[in-house]
Chimera marker file (.cmm) of the C-alpha trace (Angstrom):
<marker_set name="trace">
<marker id="1" x="99.811" y="84.482" z="38.115" r="1" g="1" b="0" radius="0.5"/>
<marker id="2" x="97.082" y="85.055" z="40.668" r="1" g="1" b="0" radius="0.5"/>
<marker id="3" x="97.733" y="87.780" z="43.211" r="1" g="1" b="0" radius="0.5"/>
<marker id="4" x="95.865" y="88.037" z="46.457" r="1" g="1" b="0" radius="0.5"/>
<marker id="5" x="95.853" y="90.754" z="49.044" r="1" g="1" b="0" radius="0.5"/>
<marker id="6" x="95.767" y="89.920" z="52.693" r="1" g="1" b="0" radius="0.5"/>
<marker id="7" x="94.944" y="92.386" z="55.448" r="1" g="1" b="0" radius="0.5"/>
<marker id="8" x="96.209" y="91.727" z="58.940" r="1" g="1" b="0" radius="0.5"/>
<marker id="9" x="94.584" y="93.537" z="61.830" r="1" g="1" b="0" radius="0.5"/>
<marker id="10" x="96.207" y="93.355" z="65.234" r="1" g="1" b="0" radius="0.5"/>
<marker id="11" x="93.408" y="93.312" z="67.782" r="1" g="1" b="0" radius="0.5"/>
<marker id="12" x="95.541" y="93.484" z="70.900" r="1" g="1" b="0" radius="0.5"/>
<marker id="13" x="99.255" y="93.986" z="71.460" r="1" g="1" b="0" radius="0.5"/>
<marker id="14" x="100.629" y="94.232" z="74.966" r="1" g="1" b="0" radius="0.5"/>
<marker id="15" x="104.287" y="94.614" z="74.062" r="1" g="1" b="0" radius="0.5"/>
<marker id="16" x="107.196" y="92.851" z="75.728" r="1" g="1" b="0" radius="0.5"/>
<marker id="17" x="106.879" y="91.729" z="79.367" r="1" g="1" b="0" radius="0.5"/>
<marker id="18" x="109.088" y="94.606" z="80.463" r="1" g="1" b="0" radius="0.5"/>
<marker id="19" x="106.538" y="97.060" z="79.045" r="1" g="1" b="0" radius="0.5"/>
<marker id="20" x="103.439" y="95.389" z="80.490" r="1" g="1" b="0" radius="0.5"/>
<marker id="21" x="101.501" y="95.644" z="83.694" r="1" g="1" b="0" radius="0.5"/>
<marker id="22" x="100.116" y="92.277" z="84.758" r="1" g="1" b="0" radius="0.5"/>
<marker id="23" x="97.001" y="92.016" z="86.921" r="1" g="1" b="0" radius="0.5"/>
<marker id="24" x="96.267" y="88.695" z="88.621" r="1" g="1" b="0" radius="0.5"/>
<marker id="25" x="93.811" y="87.445" z="91.216" r="1" g="1" b="0" radius="0.5"/>
<marker id="26" x="90.387" y="88.873" z="91.932" r="1" g="1" b="0" radius="0.5"/>
<marker id="27" x="90.129" y="91.415" z="89.132" r="1" g="1" b="0" radius="0.5"/>
<marker id="28" x="86.975" y="91.113" z="87.034" r="1" g="1" b="0" radius="0.5"/>
<marker id="29" x="89.168" y="90.441" z="83.960" r="1" g="1" b="0" radius="0.5"/>
<marker id="30" x="92.743" y="89.556" z="85.023" r="1" g="1" b="0" radius="0.5"/>
<marker id="31" x="95.127" y="90.262" z="82.164" r="1" g="1" b="0" radius="0.5"/>
<marker id="32" x="98.335" y="91.885" z="80.999" r="1" g="1" b="0" radius="0.5"/>
<marker id="33" x="97.947" y="95.427" z="79.718" r="1" g="1" b="0" radius="0.5"/>
<marker id="34" x="100.383" y="97.570" z="77.788" r="1" g="1" b="0" radius="0.5"/>
<marker id="35" x="101.985" y="100.280" z="79.912" r="1" g="1" b="0" radius="0.5"/>
<marker id="36" x="101.203" y="103.823" z="78.833" r="1" g="1" b="0" radius="0.5"/>
<marker id="37" x="102.988" y="106.930" z="80.044" r="1" g="1" b="0" radius="0.5"/>
<marker id="38" x="101.413" y="108.482" z="83.164" r="1" g="1" b="0" radius="0.5"/>
<marker id="39" x="99.308" y="105.353" z="83.797" r="1" g="1" b="0" radius="0.5"/>
<marker id="40" x="97.850" y="105.071" z="87.293" r="1" g="1" b="0" radius="0.5"/>
<marker id="41" x="96.327" y="102.328" z="89.397" r="1" g="1" b="0" radius="0.5"/>
<marker id="42" x="92.861" y="103.704" z="88.614" r="1" g="1" b="0" radius="0.5"/>
<marker id="43" x="93.556" y="103.443" z="84.862" r="1" g="1" b="0" radius="0.5"/>
<marker id="44" x="94.548" y="99.797" z="85.317" r="1" g="1" b="0" radius="0.5"/>
<marker id="45" x="91.439" y="99.007" z="87.345" r="1" g="1" b="0" radius="0.5"/>
<marker id="46" x="89.216" y="100.521" z="84.658" r="1" g="1" b="0" radius="0.5"/>
<marker id="47" x="90.849" y="98.280" z="82.024" r="1" g="1" b="0" radius="0.5"/>
<marker id="48" x="90.343" y="95.111" z="84.093" r="1" g="1" b="0" radius="0.5"/>
<marker id="49" x="86.742" y="95.981" z="84.986" r="1" g="1" b="0" radius="0.5"/>
<marker id="50" x="87.234" y="96.522" z="88.712" r="1" g="1" b="0" radius="0.5"/>
<marker id="51" x="87.179" y="93.937" z="91.487" r="1" g="1" b="0" radius="0.5"/>
<marker id="52" x="85.224" y="90.713" z="91.865" r="1" g="1" b="0" radius="0.5"/>
<marker id="53" x="82.768" y="90.304" z="94.741" r="1" g="1" b="0" radius="0.5"/>
<marker id="54" x="85.349" y="88.115" z="96.489" r="1" g="1" b="0" radius="0.5"/>
<marker id="55" x="88.218" y="90.607" z="96.313" r="1" g="1" b="0" radius="0.5"/>
<marker id="56" x="89.746" y="92.111" z="99.416" r="1" g="1" b="0" radius="0.5"/>
<marker id="57" x="91.041" y="95.123" z="97.542" r="1" g="1" b="0" radius="0.5"/>
<marker id="58" x="92.742" y="96.770" z="100.505" r="1" g="1" b="0" radius="0.5"/>
<marker id="59" x="95.017" y="93.733" z="100.827" r="1" g="1" b="0" radius="0.5"/>
<marker id="60" x="96.200" y="93.976" z="97.220" r="1" g="1" b="0" radius="0.5"/>
<marker id="61" x="99.932" y="94.095" z="96.576" r="1" g="1" b="0" radius="0.5"/>
<marker id="62" x="101.864" y="95.932" z="93.889" r="1" g="1" b="0" radius="0.5"/>
<marker id="63" x="105.109" y="94.179" z="92.946" r="1" g="1" b="0" radius="0.5"/>
<marker id="64" x="107.437" y="96.655" z="91.297" r="1" g="1" b="0" radius="0.5"/>
<marker id="65" x="109.554" y="94.848" z="88.728" r="1" g="1" b="0" radius="0.5"/>
<marker id="66" x="111.846" y="97.834" z="88.193" r="1" g="1" b="0" radius="0.5"/>
<marker id="67" x="112.738" y="97.731" z="91.903" r="1" g="1" b="0" radius="0.5"/>
<marker id="68" x="113.744" y="94.050" z="91.933" r="1" g="1" b="0" radius="0.5"/>
<marker id="69" x="110.330" y="92.862" z="93.123" r="1" g="1" b="0" radius="0.5"/>
<marker id="70" x="109.829" y="95.306" z="95.985" r="1" g="1" b="0" radius="0.5"/>
<marker id="71" x="106.247" y="95.016" z="97.269" r="1" g="1" b="0" radius="0.5"/>
<marker id="72" x="103.846" y="97.810" z="98.150" r="1" g="1" b="0" radius="0.5"/>
<marker id="73" x="100.402" y="97.615" z="99.734" r="1" g="1" b="0" radius="0.5"/>
<marker id="74" x="97.671" y="99.292" z="97.715" r="1" g="1" b="0" radius="0.5"/>
<marker id="75" x="94.167" y="100.220" z="98.819" r="1" g="1" b="0" radius="0.5"/>
<marker id="76" x="91.887" y="99.258" z="95.940" r="1" g="1" b="0" radius="0.5"/>
<marker id="77" x="88.666" y="99.266" z="97.983" r="1" g="1" b="0" radius="0.5"/>
<marker id="78" x="89.385" y="102.789" z="99.148" r="1" g="1" b="0" radius="0.5"/>
<marker id="79" x="90.173" y="103.906" z="95.598" r="1" g="1" b="0" radius="0.5"/>
<marker id="80" x="87.346" y="102.188" z="93.732" r="1" g="1" b="0" radius="0.5"/>
<marker id="81" x="84.511" y="101.784" z="96.207" r="1" g="1" b="0" radius="0.5"/>
<marker id="82" x="85.082" y="104.848" z="98.392" r="1" g="1" b="0" radius="0.5"/>
<marker id="83" x="86.496" y="107.212" z="95.779" r="1" g="1" b="0" radius="0.5"/>
<marker id="84" x="89.633" y="107.979" z="97.822" r="1" g="1" b="0" radius="0.5"/>
<marker id="85" x="91.865" y="109.437" z="95.117" r="1" g="1" b="0" radius="0.5"/>
<marker id="86" x="94.705" y="109.504" z="97.660" r="1" g="1" b="0" radius="0.5"/>
<marker id="87" x="94.897" y="105.714" z="97.193" r="1" g="1" b="0" radius="0.5"/>
<marker id="88" x="95.753" y="106.163" z="93.501" r="1" g="1" b="0" radius="0.5"/>
<marker id="89" x="99.413" y="105.495" z="92.630" r="1" g="1" b="0" radius="0.5"/>
<marker id="90" x="101.537" y="105.716" z="89.510" r="1" g="1" b="0" radius="0.5"/>
<marker id="91" x="102.171" y="102.466" z="87.670" r="1" g="1" b="0" radius="0.5"/>
<marker id="92" x="105.482" y="101.522" z="86.083" r="1" g="1" b="0" radius="0.5"/>
<marker id="93" x="106.380" y="99.156" z="83.256" r="1" g="1" b="0" radius="0.5"/>
<marker id="94" x="106.924" y="95.638" z="84.602" r="1" g="1" b="0" radius="0.5"/>
<marker id="95" x="104.586" y="96.075" z="87.592" r="1" g="1" b="0" radius="0.5"/>
<marker id="96" x="102.462" y="93.168" z="88.786" r="1" g="1" b="0" radius="0.5"/>
<marker id="97" x="99.233" y="93.851" z="90.692" r="1" g="1" b="0" radius="0.5"/>
<marker id="98" x="98.125" y="90.944" z="92.865" r="1" g="1" b="0" radius="0.5"/>
<marker id="99" x="94.554" y="91.209" z="94.120" r="1" g="1" b="0" radius="0.5"/>
<link id1="1" id2="2" r="1" g="1" b="0" radius="0.2"/>
<link id1="2" id2="3" r="1" g="1" b="0" radius="0.2"/>
<link id1="3" id2="4" r="1" g="1" b="0" radius="0.2"/>
<link id1="4" id2="5" r="1" g="1" b="0" radius="0.2"/>
<link id1="5" id2="6" r="1" g="1" b="0" radius="0.2"/>
<link id1="6" id2="7" r="1" g="1" b="0" radius="0.2"/>
<link id1="7" id2="8" r="1" g="1" b="0" radius="0.2"/>
<link id1="8" id2="9" r="1" g="1" b="0" radius="0.2"/>
<link id1="9" id2="10" r="1" g="1" b="0" radius="0.2"/>
<link id1="10" id2="11" r="1" g="1" b="0" radius="0.2"/>
<link id1="11" id2="12" r="1" g="1" b="0" radius="0.2"/>
<link id1="12" id2="13" r="1" g="1" b="0" radius="0.2"/>
<link id1="13" id2="14" r="1" g="1" b="0" radius="0.2"/>
<link id1="14" id2="15" r="1" g="1" b="0" radius="0.2"/>
<link id1="15" id2="16" r="1" g="1" b="0" radius="0.2"/>
<link id1="16" id2="17" r="1" g="1" b="0" radius="0.2"/>
<link id1="17" id2="18" r="1" g="1" b="0" radius="0.2"/>
<link id1="18" id2="19" r="1" g="1" b="0" radius="0.2"/>
<link id1="19" id2="20" r="1" g="1" b="0" radius="0.2"/>
<link id1="20" id2="21" r="1" g="1" b="0" radius="0.2"/>
<link id1="21" id2="22" r="1" g="1" b="0" radius="0.2"/>
<link id1="22" id2="23" r="1" g="1" b="0" radius="0.2"/>
<link id1="23" id2="24" r="1" g="1" b="0" radius="0.2"/>
<link id1="24" id2="25" r="1" g="1" b="0" radius="0.2"/>
<link id1="25" id2="26" r="1" g="1" b="0" radius="0.2"/>
<link id1="26" id2="27" r="1" g="1" b="0" radius="0.2"/>
<link id1="27" id2="28" r="1" g="1" b="0" radius="0.2"/>
<link id1="28" id2="29" r="1" g="1" b="0" radius="0.2"/>
<link id1="29" id2="30" r="1" g="1" b="0" radius="0.2"/>
<link id1="30" id2="31" r="1" g="1" b="0" radius="0.2"/>
<link id1="31" id2="32" r="1" g="1" b="0" radius="0.2"/>
<link id1="32" id2="33" r="1" g="1" b="0" radius="0.2"/>
<link id1="33" id2="34" r="1" g="1" b="0" radius="0.2"/>
<link id1="34" id2="35" r="1" g="1" b="0" radius="0.2"/>
<link id1="35" id2="36" r="1" g="1" b="0" radius="0.2"/>
<link id1="36" id2="37" r="1" g="1" b="0" radius="0.2"/>
<link id1="37" id2="38" r="1" g="1" b="0" radius="0.2"/>
<link id1="38" id2="39" r="1" g="1" b="0" radius="0.2"/>
<link id1="39" id2="40" r="1" g="1" b="0" radius="0.2"/>
<link id1="40" id2="41" r="1" g="1" b="0" radius="0.2"/>
<link id1="41" id2="42" r="1" g="1" b="0" radius="0.2"/>
<link id1="42" id2="43" r="1" g="1" b="0" radius="0.2"/>
<link id1="43" id2="44" r="1" g="1" b="0" radius="0.2"/>
<link id1="44" id2="45" r="1" g="1" b="0" radius="0.2"/>
<link id1="45" id2="46" r="1" g="1" b="0" radius="0.2"/>
<link id1="46" id2="47" r="1" g="1" b="0" radius="0.2"/>
<link id1="47" id2="48" r="1" g="1" b="0" radius="0.2"/>
<link id1="48" id2="49" r="1" g="1" b="0" radius="0.2"/>
<link id1="49" id2="50" r="1" g="1" b="0" radius="0.2"/>
<link id1="50" id2="51" r="1" g="1" b="0" radius="0.2"/>
<link id1="51" id2="52" r="1" g="1" b="0" radius="0.2"/>
<link id1="52" id2="53" r="1" g="1" b="0" radius="0.2"/>
<link id1="53" id2="54" r="1" g="1" b="0" radius="0.2"/>
<link id1="54" id2="55" r="1" g="1" b="0" radius="0.2"/>
<link id1="55" id2="56" r="1" g="1" b="0" radius="0.2"/>
<link id1="56" id2="57" r="1" g="1" b="0" radius="0.2"/>
<link id1="57" id2="58" r="1" g="1" b="0" radius="0.2"/>
<link id1="58" id2="59" r="1" g="1" b="0" radius="0.2"/>
<link id1="59" id2="60" r="1" g="1" b="0" radius="0.2"/>
<link id1="60" id2="61" r="1" g="1" b="0" radius="0.2"/>
<link id1="61" id2="62" r="1" g="1" b="0" radius="0.2"/>
<link id1="62" id2="63" r="1" g="1" b="0" radius="0.2"/>
<link id1="63" id2="64" r="1" g="1" b="0" radius="0.2"/>
<link id1="64" id2="65" r="1" g="1" b="0" radius="0.2"/>
<link id1="65" id2="66" r="1" g="1" b="0" radius="0.2"/>
<link id1="66" id2="67" r="1" g="1" b="0" radius="0.2"/>
<link id1="67" id2="68" r="1" g="1" b="0" radius="0.2"/>
<link id1="68" id2="69" r="1" g="1" b="0" radius="0.2"/>
<link id1="69" id2="70" r="1" g="1" b="0" radius="0.2"/>
<link id1="70" id2="71" r="1" g="1" b="0" radius="0.2"/>
<link id1="71" id2="72" r="1" g="1" b="0" radius="0.2"/>
<link id1="72" id2="73" r="1" g="1" b="0" radius="0.2"/>
<link id1="73" id2="74" r="1" g="1" b="0" radius="0.2"/>
<link id1="74" id2="75" r="1" g="1" b="0" radius="0.2"/>
<link id1="75" id2="76" r="1" g="1" b="0" radius="0.2"/>
<link id1="76" id2="77" r="1" g="1" b="0" radius="0.2"/>
<link id1="77" id2="78" r="1" g="1" b="0" radius="0.2"/>
<link id1="78" id2="79" r="1" g="1" b="0" radius="0.2"/>
<link id1="79" id2="80" r="1" g="1" b="0" radius="0.2"/>
<link id1="80" id2="81" r="1" g="1" b="0" radius="0.2"/>
<link id1="81" id2="82" r="1" g="1" b="0" radius="0.2"/>
<link id1="82" id2="83" r="1" g="1" b="0" radius="0.2"/>
<link id1="83" id2="84" r="1" g="1" b="0" radius="0.2"/>
<link id1="84" id2="85" r="1" g="1" b="0" radius="0.2"/>
<link id1="85" id2="86" r="1" g="1" b="0" radius="0.2"/>
<link id1="86" id2="87" r="1" g="1" b="0" radius="0.2"/>
<link id1="87" id2="88" r="1" g="1" b="0" radius="0.2"/>
<link id1="88" id2="89" r="1" g="1" b="0" radius="0.2"/>
<link id1="89" id2="90" r="1" g="1" b="0" radius="0.2"/>
<link id1="90" id2="91" r="1" g="1" b="0" radius="0.2"/>
<link id1="91" id2="92" r="1" g="1" b="0" radius="0.2"/>
<link id1="92" id2="93" r="1" g="1" b="0" radius="0.2"/>
<link id1="93" id2="94" r="1" g="1" b="0" radius="0.2"/>
<link id1="94" id2="95" r="1" g="1" b="0" radius="0.2"/>
<link id1="95" id2="96" r="1" g="1" b="0" radius="0.2"/>
<link id1="96" id2="97" r="1" g="1" b="0" radius="0.2"/>
<link id1="97" id2="98" r="1" g="1" b="0" radius="0.2"/>
<link id1="98" id2="99" r="1" g="1" b="0" radius="0.2"/>
</marker_set>
């Protein structure tokens, strides 16, 4: 009997939808990212590589899944391009960032 070993390496696991943050629109690399405790908007923007040249970051919207889709305005231009740390907000599992 011939025995073979197989190694499986998981390159990327984002978890269930309820534990993800999804970024759509004019992010450099729109994607779903796994939520991590104490994650902020700035952390998310680093993962997705910032904004495209066409993005109007101060018109971005955060849709909070845990609050039945309540929408919040976020100021990505102020945060990323102007360094206004006051524009940074906490992220929650299930959030959707629309840029």
